[in-house]
VOZA-209973 format. One line per 4 residues: their letters; for each residue x, z, y of N, C-alpha, C. Coordinates in steps of 0.02 Angstrom, whole numbers, plus 50000, padded with zeros to 5 digits. Example, Ala and Ser with C-alpha at 12.3 -4.5 7.8 and 13.67 -1.06 7.14 Angstrom:
BEGIN
AS = 50660,50390,49716,50615,50390,49775,50660,50390,49835 ~ 50642,50354,49888,50684,50357,49947,50645,50394,50002
! end
This chain:
BEGIN
MDID = 50042,49999,49942,49996,50001,50000,50044,50003,50058 ~ 50037,49949,50103,50079,49948,50168,50047,49988,50220 ~ 50086,50022,50251,50076,50061,50315,50095,50037,50382 ~ 50061,50019,50412,50069,49994,50489,50122,50046,50518
EEEV = 50182,50023,50541,50217,50056,50579,50204,50081,50642 ~ 50160,50038,50688,50129,50060,50741,50079,50105,50744 ~ 50047,50108,50693,49994,50165,50674,50023,50221,50665 ~ 50077,50224,50623,50114,50290,50615,50138,50317,50677
EQEC = 50177,50275,50719,50199,50303,50781,50139,50330,50820 ~ 50081,50297,50825,50036,50325,50866,50000,50397,50852 ~ 50005,50400,50777,49990,50467,50745,50035,50525,50762 ~ 50103,50506,50767,50152,50553,50786,50176,50552,50858
DCPE = 50132,50510,50889,50151,50512,50960,50116,50585,51011 ~ 50152,50638,50986,50132,50711,51023,50195,50736,51041 ~ 50189,50767,51105,50238,50801,51138,50264,50858,51099 ~ 50327,50867,51090,50352,50917,51051,50354,50986,51093
TECS = 50328,51042,51057,50319,51106,51092,50385,51149,51074 ~ 50400,51195,51116,50466,51232,51114,50433,51309,51107 ~ 50449,51341,51061,50426,51426,51062,50454,51454,51126 ~ 50408,51485,51154,50432,51529,51219,50466,51588,51198
EGAP = 50506,51616,51244,50557,51669,51219,50512,51734,51243 ~ 50525,51786,51198,50488,51849,51221,50429,51867,51179 ~ 50399,51924,51187,50330,51935,51147,50277,51889,51163 ~ 50233,51889,51123,50171,51853,51129,50136,51880,51194
EWMV = 50091,51833,51222,50050,51858,51278,50002,51910,51265 ~ 49980,51916,51205,49924,51965,51184,49951,52042,51191 ~ 50024,52037,51185,50055,52110,51187,50058,52138,51252 ~ 50040,52093,51307,50031,52132,51375,49961,52166,51375
TYGD = 49911,52130,51348,49844,52172,51352,49847,52244,51309 ~ 49878,52232,51250,49889,52286,51204,49924,52350,51234 ~ 49965,52328,51272,50013,52372,51305,49969,52410,51361 ~ 49935,52382,51396,49892,52407,51451,49837,52456,51419
LVTL = 49812,52438,51358,49763,52470,51316,49794,52548,51294 ~ 49855,52539,51275,49891,52597,51261,49907,52635,51306 ~ 49928,52616,51362,49936,52655,51427,49878,52704,51448 ~ 49830,52656,51454,49759,52687,51477,49744,52737,51422
LMCF = 49750,52730,51372,49725,52786,51317,49774,52848,51325 ~ 49848,52838,51340,49884,52895,51357,49866,52928,51414 ~ 49842,52891,51470,49822,52931,51521,49756,52972,51521 ~ 49713,52938,51475,49649,52976,51456,49660,53040,51424
FVLL = 49711,53043,51371,49734,53098,51338,49764,53150,51381 ~ 49807,53121,51424,49838,53171,51469,49793,53213,51509 ~ 49740,53166,51532,49682,53196,51583,49646,53249,51536 ~ 49629,53236,51480,49594,53282,51432,49628,53346,51428
FSMS = 49700,53338,51422,49740,53399,51409,49744,53439,51470 ~ 49754,53409,51526,49759,53441,51590,49689,53481,51604 ~ 49632,53446,51585,49570,53487,51607,49564,53539,51559 ~ 49591,53550,51502,49587,53593,51454,49625,53667,51465
KVEE = 49667,53659,51517,49703,53719,51537,49665,53771,51576 ~ 49665,53835,51567,49631,53874,51591,49658,53903,51658 ~ 49619,53899,51713,49656,53916,51775,49639,53995,51788 ~ 49684,54024,51807,49681,54105,51811,49633,54125,51856
EKFQ = 49628,54096,51923,49583,54109,51973,49510,54095,51945 ~ 49498,54043,51918,49436,54028,51890,49407,54076,51834 ~ 49461,54094,51790,49443,54126,51739,49424,54196,51765 ~ 49458,54214,51803,49439,54300,51833,49368,54290,51870
QIAE = 49345,54237,51903,49293,54232,51935,49233,54239,51883 ~ 49247,54201,51824,49191,54192,51766,49187,54266,51737 ~ 49257,54305,51731,49247,54361,51697,49214,54413,51731 ~ 49227,54415,51792,49195,54460,51840,49113,54450,51842
SLRS = 49083,54386,51839,49023,54374,51835,48995,54393,51767 ~ 49034,54392,51707,49005,54415,51651,49005,54490,51647 ~ 49057,54524,51680,49045,54597,51680,48996,54627,51721 ~ 48986,54589,51774,48923,54619,51814,48858,54608,51779
AIGN = 48857,54542,51738,48795,54529,51707,48768,54565,51638 ~ 48821,54585,51608,48818,54628,51543,48836,54692,51545 ~ 48863,54704,51606,48879,54779,51606,48940,54806,51558 ~ 48989,54766,51556,49046,54775,51504,49107,54756,51538
DDVP = 49159,54807,51530,49217,54793,51561,49271,54762,51504 ~ 49246,54746,51444,49291,54718,51388,49299,54644,51394 ~ 49286,54619,51441,49301,54545,51448,49379,54528,51455 ~ 49409,54488,51411,49485,54484,51401,49518,54452,51467
EAGT = 49578,54473,51471,49610,54441,51528,49646,54374,51508 ~ 49648,54330,51566,49678,54256,51551,49744,54263,51518 ~ 49758,54211,51472,49825,54227,51447,49845,54256,51399 ~ 49795,54304,51380,49804,54345,51323,49774,54322,51253
REGL = 49805,54357,51196,49765,54330,51138,49706,54378,51119 ~ 49696,54419,51167,49638,54464,51145,49571,54432,51146 ~ 49577,54378,51191,49510,54341,51190,49501,54293,51121 ~ 49545,54292,51086,49546,54249,51029,49524,54291,50966
IMKS = 49526,54361,50980,49515,54407,50913,49436,54412,50909 ~ 49411,54395,50853,49338,54398,50848,49318,54465,50832 ~ 49260,54496,50845,49236,54558,50832,49226,54556,50757 ~ 49230,54613,50726,49210,54623,50660,49147,54610,50641
DGEN = 49125,54591,50584,49047,54588,50551,49013,54656,50571 ~ 49047,54712,50566,49015,54767,50570,48987,54778,50651 ~ 49030,54764,50692,49015,54764,50766,48963,54724,50780 ~ 48966,54654,50759,48920,54606,50777,48845,54636,50751
ESKI = 48848,54647,50684,48789,54673,50655,48758,54732,50693 ~ 48794,54788,50715,48767,54842,50764,48737,54817,50816 ~ 48765,54761,50855,48736,54734,50916,48674,54698,50902 ~ 48672,54674,50842,48609,54631,50821,48555,54680,50809
DAVD = 48573,54739,50773,48519,54793,50759,48507,54822,50832 ~ 48540,54829,50876,48527,54856,50942,48478,54814,50979 ~ 48489,54744,50983,48444,54705,51011,48377,54699,50975 ~ 48383,54707,50905,48311,54703,50873,48280,54776,50885
ELGA = 48316,54831,50886,48285,54895,50906,48248,54894,50973 ~ 48286,54857,51022,48257,54860,51098,48188,54808,51089 ~ 48201,54759,51054,48135,54722,51051,48080,54747,51017 ~ 48084,54793,50975,48032,54828,50942,47999,54886,50986
MIAK = 48051,54899,51027,48030,54973,51072,47978,54936,51128 ~ 48005,54877,51147,47960,54846,51202,47890,54820,51177 ~ 47902,54793,51114,47832,54776,51088,47795,54835,51076 ~ 47809,54884,51057,47772,54949,51038,47742,54964,51107
EMDE = 47786,54973,51155,47754,55007,51216,47701,54957,51250 ~ 47708,54888,51243,47669,54842,51257,47593,54848,51223 ~ 47602,54856,51164,47546,54860,51114,47501,54928,51134 ~ 47530,54976,51151,47505,55041,51174,47467,55039,51242
IQSE = 47496,55002,51281,47463,54987,51342,47402,54945,51340 ~ 47418,54887,51291,47359,54845,51280,47297,54885,51251 ~ 47317,54920,51206,47265,54974,51163,47221,55001,51220 ~ 47255,55028,51260,47225,55077,51306,47173,55043,51350
VEEF = 47208,54985,51383,47163,54945,51426,47102,54916,51397 ~ 47113,54888,51338,47060,54851,51296,47009,54900,51276 ~ 47017,54968,51261,46973,55009,51246,46940,55033,51306 ~ 46969,55029,51362,46918,55053,51433,46882,54989,51441
ILKN = 46903,54927,51436,46860,54867,51449,46807,54866,51405 ~ 46803,54873,51346,46760,54878,51290,46708,54932,51308 ~ 46729,54986,51327,46689,55053,51341,46646,55041,51402 ~ 46681,55005,51457,46639,54997,51517,46608,54921,51527
KLGG = 46617,54881,51474,46587,54824,51467,46611,54772,51528 ~ 46684,54771,51539,46715,54741,51588,46759,54678,51560 ~ 46725,54641,51502,46755,54595,51467,46763,54537,51513 ~ 46720,54517,51550,46721,54459,51591,46764,54462,51656
QVKT = 46786,54529,51671,46816,54535,51741,46883,54577,51730 ~ 46902,54598,51676,46966,54625,51667,46995,54599,51600 ~ 47057,54576,51604,47077,54548,51540,47165,54567,51535 ~ 47192,54561,51472,47251,54572,51470,47288,54516,51439
EVDD = 47359,54504,51446,47394,54459,51406,47473,54475,51428 ~ 47508,54434,51377,47591,54442,51390,47609,54372,51398 ~ 47648,54364,51458,47679,54300,51468,47756,54321,51486 ~ 47775,54260,51522,47857,54273,51533,47868,54327,51580
RGFV = 47824,54351,51625,47842,54405,51670,47833,54475,51638 ~ 47792,54483,51589,47784,54544,51548,47714,54551,51525 ~ 47692,54616,51532,47623,54629,51512,47579,54627,51573 ~ 47522,54594,51571,47488,54574,51635,47409,54598,51628
ITIS = 47386,54642,51669,47323,54656,51674,47289,54623,51746 ~ 47241,54575,51726,47209,54538,51773,47138,54574,51791 ~ 47125,54580,51853,47063,54603,51873,47031,54563,51929 ~ 46975,54538,51908,46925,54495,51958,46922,54533,52029
DVVL = 46926,54494,52075,46921,54518,52152,46863,54548,52167 ~ 46800,54530,52120,46734,54552,52144,46732,54623,52116 ~ 46782,54645,52074,46769,54713,52043,46808,54765,52094 ~ 46853,54733,52134,46890,54783,52190,46868,54777,52256
FNPG = 46850,54705,52282,46836,54689,52345,46783,54656,52365 ~ 46751,54665,52429,46704,54609,52455,46729,54555,52471 ~ 46692,54491,52469,46723,54430,52495,46760,54422,52560 ~ 46817,54406,52561,46850,54395,52623,46887,54452,52647
RAVI = 46880,54515,52603,46904,54580,52636,46962,54604,52591 ~ 46998,54664,52612,47048,54688,52577,47045,54757,52570 ~ 46974,54785,52577,46962,54864,52564,46934,54874,52505 ~ 46961,54917,52458,46946,54934,52395,46873,54955,52396
NESS = 46830,54932,52349,46767,54960,52347,46764,55028,52306 ~ 46704,55066,52321,46707,55142,52291,46693,55124,52216 ~ 46653,55076,52198,46633,55063,52140,46691,55048,52088 ~ 46751,55030,52107,46812,55015,52066,46850,55081,52058
EELL = 46827,55135,52079,46870,55195,52077,46880,55213,52000 ~ 46831,55203,51952,46853,55226,51885,46897,55188,51853 ~ 46894,55113,51872,46939,55068,51837,47012,55085,51867 ~ 47020,55091,51929,47088,55108,51961,47110,55174,51947
TKMK = 47060,55223,51930,47089,55280,51899,47114,55279,51839 ~ 47090,55237,51790,47110,55216,51730,47191,55183,51732 ~ 47186,55137,51781,47259,55105,51790,47309,55153,51810 ~ 47281,55206,51856,47338,55253,51881,47362,55301,51820
DILI = 47314,55313,51775,47328,55355,51720,47379,55322,51680 ~ 47375,55258,51669,47418,55215,51620,47482,55216,51656 ~ 47489,55199,51723,47549,55205,51757,47591,55265,51741 ~ 47547,55320,51749,47588,55382,51734,47617,55397,51656
EFPY = 47569,55370,51618,47592,55378,51534,47648,55328,51527 ~ 47647,55271,51565,47703,55223,51542,47730,55195,51611 ~ 47784,55242,51632,47813,55232,51698,47866,55192,51715 ~ 47846,55126,51687,47895,55074,51704,47880,55048,51771
RVRV = 47930,55003,51799,47906,54968,51865,47844,54913,51858 ~ 47811,54915,51903,47751,54870,51908,47748,54834,51974 ~ 47727,54767,51973,47726,54726,52031,47638,54709,52030 ~ 47607,54727,52089,47547,54700,52097,47547,54642,52136
EGHT = 47507,54591,52104,47506,54531,52136,47437,54503,52164 ~ 47425,54478,52226,47359,54468,52247,47360,54376,52248 ~ 47299,54363,52228,47293,54281,52222,47225,54267,52247 ~ 47211,54215,52283,47152,54190,52309,47134,54117,52281
DNTP = 47073,54085,52303,47062,54027,52295,47085,53986,52353 ~ 47074,53921,52343,47097,53875,52406,47046,53867,52461 ~ 46995,53912,52465,46953,53911,52518,46989,53941,52582 ~ 46984,53910,52634,47022,53932,52689,46990,53988,52722
IHTL = 47022,54034,52756,47001,54088,52786,47037,54095,52858 ~ 46997,54106,52904,47024,54105,52977,46993,54163,53010 ~ 47018,54228,52997,46990,54282,53043,47047,54314,53088 ~ 47027,54359,53120,47075,54396,53158,47129,54438,53123
RYPS = 47099,54480,53075,47132,54516,53028,47175,54473,52965 ~ 47139,54417,52949,47175,54373,52899,47172,54303,52914 ~ 47222,54279,52957,47237,54221,52977,47230,54167,52926 ~ 47253,54176,52867,47261,54124,52806,47252,54166,52738
NWEL = 47253,54130,52692,47257,54161,52615,47309,54211,52608 ~ 47374,54189,52653,47430,54231,52626,47418,54297,52657 ~ 47384,54315,52710,47377,54388,52730,47322,54416,52688 ~ 47270,54370,52656,47224,54408,52624,47254,54428,52548
SSGR = 47285,54380,52528,47309,54405,52458,47355,54465,52465 ~ 47409,54461,52507,47465,54511,52513,47423,54584,52534 ~ 47373,54568,52576,47337,54625,52604,47311,54666,52547 ~ 47275,54626,52491,47236,54658,52439,47293,54689,52385
ACEV = 47350,54657,52377,47395,54684,52334,47429,54752,52360 ~ 47437,54753,52428,47459,54811,52472,47410,54870,52470 ~ 47345,54846,52461,47285,54900,52465,47291,54930,52398 ~ 47300,54896,52339,47298,54924,52274,47376,54969,52272
VRYF = 47426,54949,52297,47484,54993,52292,47471,55054,52323 ~ 47443,55048,52382,47436,55110,52426,47384,55154,52388 ~ 47340,55136,52354,47289,55177,52313,47332,55219,52261 ~ 47385,55178,52232,47414,55216,52173,47463,55270,52206
IERG = 47487,55244,52262,47539,55296,52289,47508,55363,52316 ~ 47442,55349,52342,47407,55404,52366,47386,55456,52319 ~ 47384,55430,52258,47371,55470,52194,47420,55489,52156 ~ 47483,55487,52178,47538,55514,52142,47583,55473,52107
IPPE = 47575,55407,52104,47628,55364,52087,47684,55352,52120 ~ 47751,55360,52102,47810,55351,52141,47813,55296,52158 ~ 47820,55290,52238,47829,55220,52269,47879,55171,52245 ~ 47936,55209,52221,47991,55160,52190,47966,55120,52127
QLSA = 47906,55142,52098,47889,55112,52039,47841,55050,52046 ~ 47828,55046,52117,47775,54991,52128,47811,54947,52186 ~ 47777,54880,52179,47794,54832,52228,47733,54785,52235 ~ 47730,54753,52286,47666,54713,52302,47683,54647,52323
EGFA = 47653,54585,52306,47662,54520,52321,47596,54479,52328 ~ 47589,54443,52383,47539,54390,52383,47563,54323,52368 ~ 47523,54282,52342,47536,54221,52326,47481,54172,52356 ~ 47442,54185,52394,47384,54147,52424,47348,54112,52363
HYRP = 47342,54037,52376,47311,54007,52327,47350,53966,52285 ~ 47424,53980,52286,47473,53924,52267,47493,53945,52184 ~ 47459,53996,52157,47464,53999,52083,47401,54005,52043 ~ 47362,53947,52048,47296,53949,52010,47296,53959,51937
VADN = 47255,53987,51907,47244,53982,51837,47185,53943,51813 ~ 47159,53910,51859,47096,53867,51849,47097,53820,51900 ~ 47044,53770,51893,47036,53716,51939,47004,53740,51992 ~ 47018,53729,52054,46979,53754,52115,46925,53707,52135
SSRD = 46915,53659,52102,46861,53616,52113,46788,53637,52104 ~ 46793,53689,52059,46727,53717,52026,46725,53787,52054 ~ 46656,53812,52056,46646,53869,52071,46672,53922,52028 ~ 46671,53908,51971,46699,53962,51912,46774,53956,51913
GRAH = 46798,53906,51936,46877,53899,51931,46897,53942,51989 ~ 46869,53930,52048,46876,53971,52101,46876,54046,52088 ~ 46825,54067,52065,46809,54140,52045,46865,54165,51996 ~ 46892,54128,51954,46943,54147,51911,47004,54152,51953
NRRV = 47026,54111,51998,47085,54114,52047,47081,54165,52093 ~ 47024,54200,52114,47026,54254,52159,47036,54320,52111 ~ 47085,54347,52117,47115,54405,52062,47172,54450,52091 ~ 47183,54503,52058,47235,54544,52063,47263,54551,52001
EIVY = 47330,54558,52001,47363,54554,51941,47418,54612,51934 ~ 47410,54658,51891,47456,54715,51884,47503,54703,51836 ~ 47569,54685,51849,47626,54661,51797,47667,54723,51777 ~ 47667,54733,51715,47726,54771,51702,47785,54726,51680
IREA = 47838,54728,51717,47897,54675,51718,47931,54683,51669 ~ 47946,54632,51625,47978,54637,51567,48043,54651,51580 ~ 48086,54623,51622,48146,54639,51629,48159,54721,51656 ~ 48103,54750,51693,48116,54824,51702,48108,54866,51645
MVEE = 48063,54842,51595,48058,54875,51541,48118,54877,51496 ~ 48157,54816,51493,48217,54809,51449,48268,54857,51485 ~ 48281,54852,51545,48324,54892,51579,48312,54968,51566 ~ 48246,54997,51580,48239,55064,51567,48243,55089,51502
LKNN = 48222,55043,51450,48229,55071,51376,48299,55059,51350 ~ 48337,55012,51383,48417,55008,51370,48449,55073,51391 ~ 48425,55091,51452,48466,55152,51481,48448,55216,51445 ~ 48387,55219,51430,48358,55284,51402,48355,55285,51326
GLEE = 48302,55246,51306,48292,55242,51228,48344,55219,51188 ~ 48378,55169,51208,48438,55135,51165,48500,55183,51164 ~ 48514,55221,51220,48568,55260,51221,48560,55319,51179 ~ 48497,55349,51169,48489,55395,51122,48497,55376,51055
FEES = 48466,55316,51042,48479,55290,50973,48544,55271,50960 ~ 48595,55246,50996,48650,55230,50982,48699,55301,50974 ~ 48677,55356,51012,48721,55414,51014,48704,55447,50946 ~ 48642,55440,50919,48629,55468,50851,48660,55437,50794
EDEE = 48674,55367,50802,48710,55326,50749,48779,55339,50756 ~ 48806,55351,50822,48880,55384,50813,48895,55448,50791 ~ 48850,55491,50805,48859,55552,50774,48850,55562,50697 ~ 48813,55502,50676,48806,55503,50605,48863,55478,50568
YYDE = 48903,55438,50591,48965,55416,50560,49024,55428,50593 ~ 49032,55476,50639,49098,55509,50659,49108,55567,50628 ~ 49174,55570,50599,49208,55615,50561,49256,55651,50603 ~ 49241,55713,50616,49273,55752,50669,49346,55762,50645
DEYE = 49349,55777,50578,49425,55800,50542,49457,55737,50555 ~ 49436,55665,50541,49473,55618,50530,49494,55589,50596 ~ 49455,55603,50646,49473,55569,50714,49482,55621,50763 ~ 49509,55673,50741,49523,55733,50797,49573,55707,50842
DDEE = 49613,55658,50832,49667,55645,50892,49638,55593,50940 ~ 49575,55570,50923,49540,55521,50970,49501,55562,51009 ~ 49488,55620,51022,49443,55660,51061,49447,55641,51131 ~ 49511,55629,51155,49526,55619,51228,49503,55549,51236
YYED = 49509,55507,51192,49485,55433,51202,49409,55428,51208 ~ 49369,55457,51174,49304,55461,51181,49279,55492,51246 ~ 49316,55541,51256,49298,55572,51333,49304,55516,51386 ~ 49359,55491,51381,49368,55439,51438,49318,55387,51437
EE = 49293,55367,51380,49240,55309,51378,49179,55334,51405 ~ 49173,55399,51387,49105,55425,51414,49101,55427,51492
! end
């Protein structure tokens, strides 16, 4: 088979390429990528360092929040030492004990109020509930006040006397909250619902103080019509919104029980497990802790 020489020359007529010196061009991109990764990890490493000043600020915040001076210093290994299982379990037991005590107190308060409600047929006007604030006793405004006024009715004497007795029996801090509906009020004494709601709350607080409740146990707040529990577009809804709430503050109960009830509980636990002969040398340490 004869091959045309001109055809072969045409097929081979392409410029000869020479290999360029140095690394391939893709290595430039690869090198940039590696450099960026290195910078990224250096940045992460620098962010992971604990700054002394910031650590101390956080530590002080923790001390004030939990009332504990055992927050470790920065740069020490004390912060890496985990507490023993026994210590963790004792703290969990203390929290469970506190929760049980709060629940027990709330149940007892609720039982007394519910018994009074049932006895006096106040089911539609007084109710109880537990929410984020704590234990709440809600009283309809018609039980305590005339429309548009903040003077306590004589007919509410029995109810408020019962509330006073409960405050004496369970002397935790209480907040009295006044609420109205969205109907505007424009009088000389009550220019708006703010004055009416706060005036009603203050009147209830004043009633309790005059009958022997310590003033430091009480506080009053008015919220006007800005915390409704029902729709203000209906008559029934507005009636539900006009109310006074006596709130046993959950945080106050926790603080009071923690300072009183749990301290006694923890002291009894310590006495049970403390061996005086074995730990005689540690008397000075325990005295300092107290």
